[in-house]
TORNUZA-946428 format. One record per residue (C-alpha): residue in one letter; x, y, z. Coordinates in pm, whole numbers, m for minus. Layout:
BEGIN
rest: A&xx: X&yy: Y&zz: Z
...
END
This chain:
BEGIN
rest: M&xx: 1&yy: 33&zz: 16
rest: K&xx: 153&yy: 370&zz: m157
rest: T&xx: 179&yy: 593&zz: 117
rest: I&xx: 194&yy: 1010&zz: m13
rest: D&xx: 528&yy: 1015&zz: 37
rest: D&xx: 526&yy: 816&zz: m298
rest: L&xx: 320&yy: 1021&zz: m496
rest: G&xx: 631&yy: 1267&zz: m565
rest: D&xx: 579&yy: 1618&zz: m591
rest: L&xx: 266&yy: 1755&zz: m492
rest: R&xx: 346&yy: 2171&zz: m581
rest: G&xx: m17&yy: 2222&zz: m744
rest: R&xx: m144&yy: 1929&zz: m727
rest: R&xx: m481&yy: 1927&zz: m671
rest: V&xx: m556&yy: 1623&zz: m404
rest: L&xx: m849&yy: 1477&zz: m332
rest: V&xx: m871&yy: 1343&zz: 20
rest: R&xx: m1168&yy: 1073&zz: 114
rest: A&xx: m1135&yy: 1149&zz: 483
rest: D&xx: m1376&yy: 1033&zz: 773
rest: L&xx: m1606&yy: 1381&zz: 849
rest: N&xx: m1886&yy: 1204&zz: 985
rest: V&xx: m1933&yy: 1387&zz: 1379
rest: P&xx: m2209&yy: 1304&zz: 1598
rest: L&xx: m2407&yy: 1643&zz: 1577
rest: D&xx: m2728&yy: 1725&zz: 1874
rest: D&xx: m3073&yy: 1804&zz: 1848
rest: D&xx: m2959&yy: 2177&zz: 1723
rest: G&xx: m2723&yy: 2044&zz: 1464
rest: E&xx: m2412&yy: 2155&zz: 1705
rest: I&xx: m2084&yy: 1920&zz: 1660
rest: T&xx: m2086&yy: 1697&zz: 2003
rest: D&xx: m1759&yy: 1530&zz: 1892
rest: D&xx: m1453&yy: 1628&zz: 1656
rest: G&xx: m1268&yy: 1356&zz: 1715
rest: R&xx: m1263&yy: 1253&zz: 1358
rest: I&xx: m1196&yy: 1608&zz: 1235
rest: R&xx: m896&yy: 1610&zz: 1460
rest: A&xx: m774&yy: 1263&zz: 1354
rest: S&xx: m757&yy: 1389&zz: 1000
rest: V&xx: m601&yy: 1715&zz: 1044
rest: P&xx: m198&yy: 1518&zz: 1000
rest: T&xx: m281&yy: 1451&zz: 621
rest: I&xx: m482&yy: 1713&zz: 491
rest: S&xx: m204&yy: 1916&zz: 671
rest: T&xx: 93&yy: 1788&zz: 547
rest: L&xx: m37&yy: 1837&zz: 208
rest: A&xx: m96&yy: 2147&zz: 225
rest: D&xx: 261&yy: 2230&zz: 399
rest: R&xx: 365&yy: 2003&zz: 86
rest: G&xx: 205&yy: 2296&zz: m171
rest: A&xx: m89&yy: 2058&zz: m271
rest: R&xx: m400&yy: 2185&zz: m334
rest: V&xx: m656&yy: 2004&zz: m105
rest: V&xx: m935&yy: 1864&zz: m190
rest: V&xx: m1132&yy: 1707&zz: 78
rest: C&xx: m1434&yy: 1498&zz: 44
rest: S&xx: m1652&yy: 1307&zz: 361
rest: H&xx: m2036&yy: 1222&zz: 410
rest: L&xx: m2268&yy: 1331&zz: 726
rest: G&xx: m2531&yy: 1162&zz: 846
rest: R&xx: m2719&yy: 924&zz: 563
rest: P&xx: m2931&yy: 1179&zz: 414
rest: K&xx: m3172&yy: 1022&zz: 132
rest: G&xx: m3098&yy: 1287&zz: m120
rest: V&xx: m2998&yy: 1684&zz: m10
rest: D&xx: m3071&yy: 1785&zz: 367
rest: P&xx: m2948&yy: 2076&zz: 509
rest: N&xx: m2952&yy: 1964&zz: 862
rest: V&xx: m2671&yy: 1749&zz: 759
rest: S&xx: m2430&yy: 2017&zz: 570
rest: L&xx: m2056&yy: 1956&zz: 587
rest: R&xx: m2061&yy: 2375&zz: 627
rest: Q&xx: m1944&yy: 2343&zz: 1006
rest: V&xx: m1792&yy: 2060&zz: 998
rest: A&xx: m1548&yy: 2246&zz: 725
rest: D&xx: m1552&yy: 2580&zz: 978
rest: R&xx: m1388&yy: 2336&zz: 1221
rest: L&xx: m1187&yy: 2191&zz: 996
rest: G&xx: m1051&yy: 2512&zz: 964
rest: E&xx: m1016&yy: 2565&zz: 1303
rest: R&xx: m874&yy: 2267&zz: 1424
rest: L&xx: m563&yy: 2328&zz: 1102
rest: N&xx: m542&yy: 2669&zz: 1179
rest: R&xx: m555&yy: 2776&zz: 814
rest: P&xx: m880&yy: 2902&zz: 590
rest: V&xx: m1059&yy: 2641&zz: 467
rest: A&xx: m1262&yy: 2708&zz: 133
rest: F&xx: m1635&yy: 2537&zz: 82
rest: A&xx: m1855&yy: 2380&zz: m201
rest: T&xx: m2163&yy: 2385&zz: m222
rest: D&xx: m2213&yy: 2128&zz: m371
rest: V&xx: m2033&yy: 1823&zz: m441
rest: V&xx: m1930&yy: 1810&zz: m851
rest: G&xx: m2131&yy: 2066&zz: m910
rest: D&xx: m2012&yy: 2411&zz: m1059
rest: S&xx: m1930&yy: 2553&zz: m704
rest: A&xx: m1790&yy: 2243&zz: m730
rest: R&xx: m1536&yy: 2318&zz: m981
rest: S&xx: m1480&yy: 2677&zz: m920
rest: T&xx: m1373&yy: 2606&zz: m549
rest: V&xx: m1105&yy: 2396&zz: m646
rest: D&xx: m1001&yy: 2613&zz: m1007
rest: G&xx: m980&yy: 2885&zz: m774
rest: L&xx: m726&yy: 2686&zz: m420
rest: G&xx: m342&yy: 2826&zz: m458
rest: D&xx: m53&yy: 2602&zz: m346
rest: G&xx: m91&yy: 2477&zz: 42
rest: A&xx: m486&yy: 2588&zz: 29
rest: V&xx: m754&yy: 2330&zz: 107
rest: A&xx: m1121&yy: 2284&zz: 57
rest: V&xx: m1417&yy: 2072&zz: 166
rest: L&xx: m1671&yy: 1998&zz: m94
rest: E&xx: m2050&yy: 1910&zz: 49
rest: N&xx: m2177&yy: 1595&zz: 169
rest: L&xx: m2063&yy: 1323&zz: m13
rest: R&xx: m2391&yy: 1162&zz: 15
rest: F&xx: m2579&yy: 1473&zz: m161
rest: E&xx: m2511&yy: 1272&zz: m433
rest: P&xx: m2694&yy: 920&zz: m522
rest: G&xx: m2432&yy: 790&zz: m715
rest: E&xx: m2185&yy: 782&zz: m434
rest: T&xx: m2354&yy: 524&zz: m216
rest: S&xx: m2556&yy: 314&zz: m555
rest: K&xx: m2541&yy: m55&zz: m553
rest: D&xx: m2545&yy: 18&zz: m948
rest: D&xx: m2207&yy: 12&zz: m1072
rest: A&xx: m2241&yy: 181&zz: m1433
rest: E&xx: m2400&yy: 503&zz: m1214
rest: R&xx: m2144&yy: 478&zz: m914
rest: G&xx: m1893&yy: 489&zz: m1163
rest: A&xx: m2020&yy: 740&zz: m1363
rest: F&xx: m2055&yy: 989&zz: m1006
rest: A&xx: m1676&yy: 877&zz: m936
rest: D&xx: m1602&yy: 989&zz: m1330
rest: R&xx: m1651&yy: 1349&zz: m1226
rest: L&xx: m1577&yy: 1373&zz: m808
rest: A&xx: m1260&yy: 1209&zz: m1005
rest: G&xx: m1188&yy: 1452&zz: m1253
rest: L&xx: m1152&yy: 1770&zz: m1011
rest: T&xx: m793&yy: 1592&zz: m900
rest: E&xx: m502&yy: 1456&zz: m1052
rest: R&xx: m469&yy: 1227&zz: m717
rest: Y&xx: m632&yy: 1085&zz: m411
rest: V&xx: m545&yy: 990&zz: m59
rest: G&xx: m743&yy: 753&zz: 180
rest: D&xx: m749&yy: 877&zz: 447
rest: G&xx: m1179&yy: 799&zz: 627
rest: F&xx: m1135&yy: 477&zz: 755
rest: G&xx: m1458&yy: 511&zz: 909
rest: A&xx: m1604&yy: 417&zz: 563
rest: V&xx: m1339&yy: 176&zz: 426
rest: H&xx: m1577&yy: m133&zz: 487
rest: R&xx: m1848&yy: 43&zz: 222
rest: K&xx: m1812&yy: 14&zz: m142
rest: H&xx: m1874&yy: 352&zz: m209
rest: A&xx: m1693&yy: 570&zz: m493
rest: S&xx: m1552&yy: 763&zz: m268
rest: V&xx: m1366&yy: 407&zz: m108
rest: Y&xx: m1403&yy: 214&zz: m411
rest: D&xx: m1441&yy: 360&zz: m743
rest: V&xx: m1213&yy: 691&zz: m756
rest: P&xx: m851&yy: 573&zz: m646
rest: A&xx: m894&yy: 329&zz: m986
rest: R&xx: m883&yy: 673&zz: m1147
rest: L&xx: m653&yy: 816&zz: m1035
rest: P&xx: m280&yy: 757&zz: m902
rest: H&xx: m366&yy: 676&zz: m504
rest: A&xx: m178&yy: 558&zz: m176
rest: A&xx: m301&yy: 568&zz: 173
rest: G&xx: m328&yy: 840&zz: 420
rest: Y&xx: m135&yy: 837&zz: 798
rest: L&xx: m533&yy: 773&zz: 958
rest: I&xx: m529&yy: 471&zz: 796
rest: Q&xx: m159&yy: 386&zz: 811
rest: A&xx: m230&yy: 399&zz: 1225
rest: E&xx: m557&yy: 192&zz: 1184
rest: L&xx: m382&yy: m65&zz: 1014
rest: R&xx: m78&yy: m116&zz: 1212
rest: V&xx: m312&yy: m144&zz: 1501
rest: L&xx: m550&yy: m416&zz: 1365
rest: R&xx: m277&yy: m603&zz: 1259
rest: Q&xx: m134&yy: m598&zz: 1652
rest: L&xx: m544&yy: m723&zz: 1714
rest: T&xx: m533&yy: m1048&zz: 1495
rest: E&xx: m181&yy: m1115&zz: 1396
rest: D&xx: 0&yy: m1187&zz: 1723
rest: P&xx: m131&yy: m1022&zz: 2047
rest: A&xx: 6&yy: m1023&zz: 2363
rest: R&xx: m196&yy: m1227&zz: 2604
rest: P&xx: m405&yy: m1249&zz: 2778
rest: Y&xx: m659&yy: m1103&zz: 2512
rest: V&xx: m971&yy: m986&zz: 2649
rest: V&xx: m1161&yy: m814&zz: 2438
rest: V&xx: m1584&yy: m599&zz: 2563
rest: L&xx: m1841&yy: m572&zz: 2395
rest: G&xx: m2092&yy: m363&zz: 2474
rest: G&xx: m2335&yy: m94&zz: 2224
rest: A&xx: m2727&yy: m254&zz: 2164
rest: K&xx: m2726&yy: m501&zz: 1948
rest: V&xx: m2583&yy: m878&zz: 1889
rest: S&xx: m2673&yy: m865&zz: 1480
rest: D&xx: m2420&yy: m548&zz: 1504
rest: K&xx: m2159&yy: m768&zz: 1573
rest: L&xx: m2221&yy: m1151&zz: 1483
rest: G&xx: m1957&yy: m1234&zz: 1267
rest: V&xx: m1664&yy: m1055&zz: 1462
rest: I&xx: m1769&yy: m1278&zz: 1775
rest: V&xx: m1776&yy: m1552&zz: 1531
rest: N&xx: m1404&yy: m1499&zz: 1470
rest: L&xx: m1290&yy: m1368&zz: 1817
rest: L&xx: m1443&yy: m1677&zz: 1986
rest: T&xx: m1176&yy: m1829&zz: 1731
rest: T&xx: m880&yy: m1565&zz: 1890
rest: T&xx: m907&yy: m1451&zz: 2251
rest: D&xx: m868&yy: m1553&zz: 2567
rest: R&xx: m1248&yy: m1363&zz: 2741
rest: I&xx: m1463&yy: m1178&zz: 2575
rest: L&xx: m1714&yy: m910&zz: 2846
rest: I&xx: m2056&yy: m846&zz: 2776
rest: G&xx: m2167&yy: m554&zz: 2802
rest: G&xx: m2414&yy: m253&zz: 2705
rest: G&xx: m2802&yy: m341&zz: 2575
rest: M&xx: m2713&yy: m665&zz: 2374
rest: M&xx: m2604&yy: m832&zz: 2729
rest: F&xx: m2981&yy: m859&zz: 2740
rest: T&xx: m3020&yy: m1112&zz: 2477
rest: F&xx: m2756&yy: m1295&zz: 2618
rest: L&xx: m2940&yy: m1317&zz: 2928
rest: A&xx: m3301&yy: m1387&zz: 2802
rest: A&xx: m3079&yy: m1703&zz: 2620
rest: Q&xx: m3005&yy: m1809&zz: 2929
rest: G&xx: m3358&yy: m1823&zz: 3066
rest: H&xx: m3377&yy: m1480&zz: 3286
rest: E&xx: m3637&yy: m1192&zz: 3286
rest: I&xx: m3546&yy: m966&zz: 3140
rest: G&xx: m3840&yy: m689&zz: 3155
rest: K&xx: m3880&yy: m401&zz: 2869
rest: S&xx: m3514&yy: m479&zz: 2842
rest: L&xx: m3388&yy: m399&zz: 2465
rest: L&xx: m3402&yy: m809&zz: 2330
rest: E&xx: m3326&yy: m992&zz: 1979
rest: A&xx: m3573&yy: m1249&zz: 1964
rest: D&xx: m3426&yy: m1386&zz: 1649
rest: Q&xx: m3069&yy: m1417&zz: 1753
rest: L&xx: m3147&yy: m1654&zz: 2097
rest: D&xx: m3035&yy: m1969&zz: 1941
rest: T&xx: m2776&yy: m1734&zz: 1802
rest: V&xx: m2634&yy: m1617&zz: 2165
rest: R&xx: m2678&yy: m1994&zz: 2308
rest: G&xx: m2434&yy: m2146&zz: 2017
rest: Y&xx: m2184&yy: m1905&zz: 2127
rest: L&xx: m2273&yy: m1943&zz: 2482
rest: T&xx: m2167&yy: m2345&zz: 2397
rest: E&xx: m1881&yy: m2265&zz: 2163
rest: A&xx: m1720&yy: m2050&zz: 2428
rest: T&xx: m1750&yy: m2361&zz: 2649
rest: E&xx: m1561&yy: m2529&zz: 2417
rest: R&xx: m1303&yy: m2334&zz: 2376
rest: G&xx: m1229&yy: m2227&zz: 2686
rest: V&xx: m1302&yy: m1865&zz: 2599
rest: D&xx: m1398&yy: m1665&zz: 2936
rest: L&xx: m1718&yy: m1518&zz: 2839
rest: V&xx: m1807&yy: m1316&zz: 3077
rest: L&xx: m2220&yy: m1197&zz: 3159
rest: P&xx: m2309&yy: m944&zz: 3367
rest: V&xx: m2418&yy: m1069&zz: 3702
rest: D&xx: m2622&yy: m671&zz: 3811
rest: T&xx: m2779&yy: m404&zz: 3608
rest: V&xx: m2906&yy: m82&zz: 3663
rest: A&xx: m3334&yy: m58&zz: 3549
rest: A&xx: m3560&yy: 255&zz: 3494
rest: T&xx: m3945&yy: 212&zz: 3480
rest: E&xx: m3880&yy: 420&zz: 3157
rest: F&xx: m3596&yy: 505&zz: 2893
rest: D&xx: m3562&yy: 879&zz: 3032
rest: A&xx: m3310&yy: 1019&zz: 3273
rest: G&xx: m3559&yy: 1140&zz: 3547
rest: A&xx: m3721&yy: 809&zz: 3577
rest: P&xx: m3714&yy: 594&zz: 3880
rest: H&xx: m3411&yy: 322&zz: 3917
rest: D&xx: m3245&yy: 121&zz: 4081
rest: I&xx: m2998&yy: m205&zz: 4089
rest: Y&xx: m3096&yy: m564&zz: 4025
rest: P&xx: m2948&yy: m891&zz: 3966
rest: V&xx: m2998&yy: m1050&zz: 3676
rest: D&xx: m3233&yy: m1306&zz: 3803
rest: K&xx: m3454&yy: m1066&zz: 3974
rest: I&xx: m3543&yy: m781&zz: 3735
rest: P&xx: m3911&yy: m670&zz: 3685
rest: A&xx: m4113&yy: m710&zz: 3450
rest: D&xx: m4151&yy: m354&zz: 3463
rest: R&xx: m3834&yy: m247&zz: 3418
rest: I&xx: m3504&yy: m161&zz: 3134
rest: G&xx: m3199&yy: m254&zz: 3164
rest: L&xx: m2996&yy: 46&zz: 3094
rest: D&xx: m2628&yy: 21&zz: 3241
rest: I&xx: m2439&yy: m252&zz: 3349
rest: G&xx: m2437&yy: m277&zz: 3765
rest: P&xx: m2171&yy: m258&zz: 3981
rest: A&xx: m2092&yy: m556&zz: 4068
rest: T&xx: m2081&yy: m646&zz: 3709
rest: A&xx: m1816&yy: m294&zz: 3710
rest: E&xx: m1651&yy: m484&zz: 3952
rest: R&xx: m1636&yy: m861&zz: 3796
rest: F&xx: m1533&yy: m681&zz: 3509
rest: E&xx: m1252&yy: m476&zz: 3633
rest: Q&xx: m1121&yy: m832&zz: 3752
rest: A&xx: m1092&yy: m939&zz: 3410
rest: L&xx: m907&yy: m675&zz: 3229
rest: R&xx: m638&yy: m652&zz: 3523
rest: D&xx: m407&yy: m913&zz: 3365
rest: A&xx: m473&yy: m856&zz: 3027
rest: R&xx: m146&yy: m746&zz: 2775
rest: T&xx: m422&yy: m675&zz: 2504
rest: V&xx: m743&yy: m494&zz: 2500
rest: F&xx: m1021&yy: m422&zz: 2254
rest: W&xx: m1356&yy: m241&zz: 2359
rest: N&xx: m1676&yy: m238&zz: 2137
rest: G&xx: m1949&yy: m23&zz: 2240
rest: P&xx: m2085&yy: 111&zz: 2555
rest: M&xx: m2183&yy: m53&zz: 2842
rest: G&xx: m2506&yy: 140&zz: 2888
rest: V&xx: m2666&yy: 436&zz: 2837
rest: F&xx: m2408&yy: 701&zz: 2864
rest: E&xx: m2541&yy: 967&zz: 2734
rest: L&xx: m2778&yy: 1018&zz: 3070
rest: P&xx: m2539&yy: 1070&zz: 3368
rest: P&xx: m2748&yy: 777&zz: 3594
rest: Y&xx: m2635&yy: 531&zz: 3348
rest: A&xx: m2259&yy: 600&zz: 3217
rest: A&xx: m2125&yy: 459&zz: 3520
rest: G&xx: m2073&yy: 128&zz: 3407
rest: T&xx: m1935&yy: 286&zz: 3079
rest: R&xx: m1676&yy: 511&zz: 3342
rest: R&xx: m1604&yy: 179&zz: 3467
rest: V&xx: m1495&yy: 4&zz: 3225
rest: A&xx: m1258&yy: 288&zz: 3092
rest: E&xx: m1091&yy: 361&zz: 3413
rest: A&xx: m968&yy: m7&zz: 3399
rest: L&xx: m850&yy: 59&zz: 3041
rest: T&xx: m602&yy: 296&zz: 3137
rest: K&xx: m476&yy: 30&zz: 3392
rest: V&xx: m418&yy: m245&zz: 3150
rest: D&xx: 23&yy: m244&zz: 3143
rest: G&xx: m37&yy: m355&zz: 2758
rest: L&xx: m212&yy: m180&zz: 2411
rest: T&xx: m540&yy: m72&zz: 2519
rest: V&xx: m755&yy: m11&zz: 2162
rest: I&xx: m1135&yy: 182&zz: 2189
rest: G&xx: m1262&yy: 61&zz: 1813
rest: G&xx: m1424&yy: 362&zz: 1729
rest: G&xx: m1843&yy: 456&zz: 1726
rest: D&xx: m2038&yy: 516&zz: 2063
rest: S&xx: m1659&yy: 385&zz: 2204
rest: A&xx: m1484&yy: 655&zz: 2150
rest: A&xx: m1745&yy: 920&zz: 2130
rest: A&xx: m1785&yy: 766&zz: 2539
rest: I&xx: m1469&yy: 861&zz: 2666
rest: R&xx: m1469&yy: 1241&zz: 2570
rest: A&xx: m1772&yy: 1271&zz: 2700
rest: L&xx: m1660&yy: 1110&zz: 3040
rest: G&xx: m1389&yy: 1363&zz: 3027
rest: F&xx: m1103&yy: 1042&zz: 2946
rest: D&xx: m757&yy: 1149&zz: 2866
rest: E&xx: m748&yy: 1001&zz: 2492
rest: D&xx: m356&yy: 960&zz: 2621
rest: Q&xx: m516&yy: 764&zz: 2890
rest: F&xx: m560&yy: 480&zz: 2540
rest: G&xx: m348&yy: 322&zz: 2349
rest: H&xx: m530&yy: 377&zz: 2029
rest: I&xx: m862&yy: 498&zz: 1975
rest: S&xx: m985&yy: 382&zz: 1640
rest: T&xx: m1243&yy: 644&zz: 1388
rest: G&xx: m1415&yy: 327&zz: 1274
rest: G&xx: m1631&yy: 111&zz: 1481
rest: G&xx: m1772&yy: m37&zz: 1168
rest: A&xx: m1467&yy: m75&zz: 976
rest: S&xx: m1258&yy: m236&zz: 1268
rest: L&xx: m1555&yy: m480&zz: 1365
rest: E&xx: m1523&yy: m593&zz: 1008
rest: Y&xx: m1120&yy: m572&zz: 1029
rest: L&xx: m1199&yy: m816&zz: 1269
rest: E&xx: m1367&yy: m1055&zz: 1133
rest: G&xx: m1170&yy: m1084&zz: 924
rest: K&xx: m1352&yy: m914&zz: 612
rest: T&xx: m1195&yy: m789&zz: 275
rest: L&xx: m1326&yy: m363&zz: 314
rest: P&xx: m1344&yy: m258&zz: m24
rest: G&xx: m1150&yy: 79&zz: 86
rest: L&xx: m777&yy: m103&zz: 197
rest: A&xx: m826&yy: m309&zz: m175
rest: A&xx: m864&yy: m27&zz: m320
rest: L&xx: m523&yy: 143&zz: m194
rest: D&xx: m358&yy: m204&zz: m182
rest: D&xx: m181&yy: m237&zz: m559
END
C-alpha cells in the first residue's frame, strides 16, 4: 500500500482526500465530538504544507438526497480551526460550486466539498451509476489519498471507485489504524480481552464468531447483554431483546465453553421504569429484573467483575458502551470500564463509534489509551476477517 511519500512532488497538484468527517451532532445540529476531524488533520496538513491543493470530501449522516441539516459547512469551519488555516467550502459535490472552488485553490490551500451522500451515485449499488459519479469526482483532481478509515468497509464511489481512476495512496490515519489492527489479529500479547457493548448482538455477529477463535476473554455489556441473559432463561423486563438471535447466542455460549474462552456476562443491571434520566431506577441482580423495568447500564457488581477480568490483560479491544452513557444515571458502567482500561499494562484499543465518543464525553484524556479508532464498523469487520473495499482499492 503506497503512502503520501510515494506520490512524489505534490506542489500545485490537486489532491482529493477522502476523509471521515462524520461527526456526531446534537438535536440543534451542533458538533458534539470533533475527534474524527482532529484525526484527519495530520494528513491534510502535511499535504497542504507540501504545496498540494487539497480537496477534502466526506459524508455526514445518512441523508436521502440533499438535507441542509447535515451540510458539511460547519464541519469545514471546524476543520479550518483545527488546521489553523482558511478552508474554502463548495456548496455542492461535483457541480459548478465544486469546480469553481477547486479551480480557485492556490498551492497549500484547502477546500471541503459538500456532503457526498447528497449525490445518489456515491452509495449506489449499480456499478454504472456509481462509476459515473466517481468519474466526475475524480475529474476534479489529479491524485487521491484515502484517509477515511470509518468508511473503508463501504463499497462507495469515493472509497472504492475513485482510487482506480487516480494515482492513489493511504493517508496517515489509515496507516495508523492498520498498524494497530494487525497487532490485534496477527500476534496479540496475552491475555487478549475483548469488551463488547452497544445495542445489538446482530451488529456483532460475525466478529463474535471470529473472536471466539482468537481471544482469551470476552466481556458482554450494553443493550446486547439482555439477549445473552434471555438466552440463559432470565427475565429481562422491558430491556432490549433480539428474539431472533436467541439460538445464535446459545451457540456462542456453548462454543465459548468448548474452546475455553471465558465469556463474562453481567451479574446485575441498573434498570429504570422508562428510558429517561429522571425515571425511578435501581440496581437488580440479573435473575431478579422486574417485568416492568428496562435495563440501561451494567450494575456495580458487574463493573467490578469486568475490572477484575481486565487486570491481567495485555491486549484489550473495546467496542460499544456498557450503558446509555449519554444519560448521567446510566454512565457509571462505561466510566468504570474506561478507568480499568487506563490501568492495563499493554495495548488498549477503543474501537471507534460510541465507545470513542463515550470516553471523550466522560472526560478521559485520549492519551490514557493506546489507540482510539475512528471506525467502529470498519474495525469490527477487519477483526471479523472481511476484505474491506476501501483498503483493497488502496492496496496495489
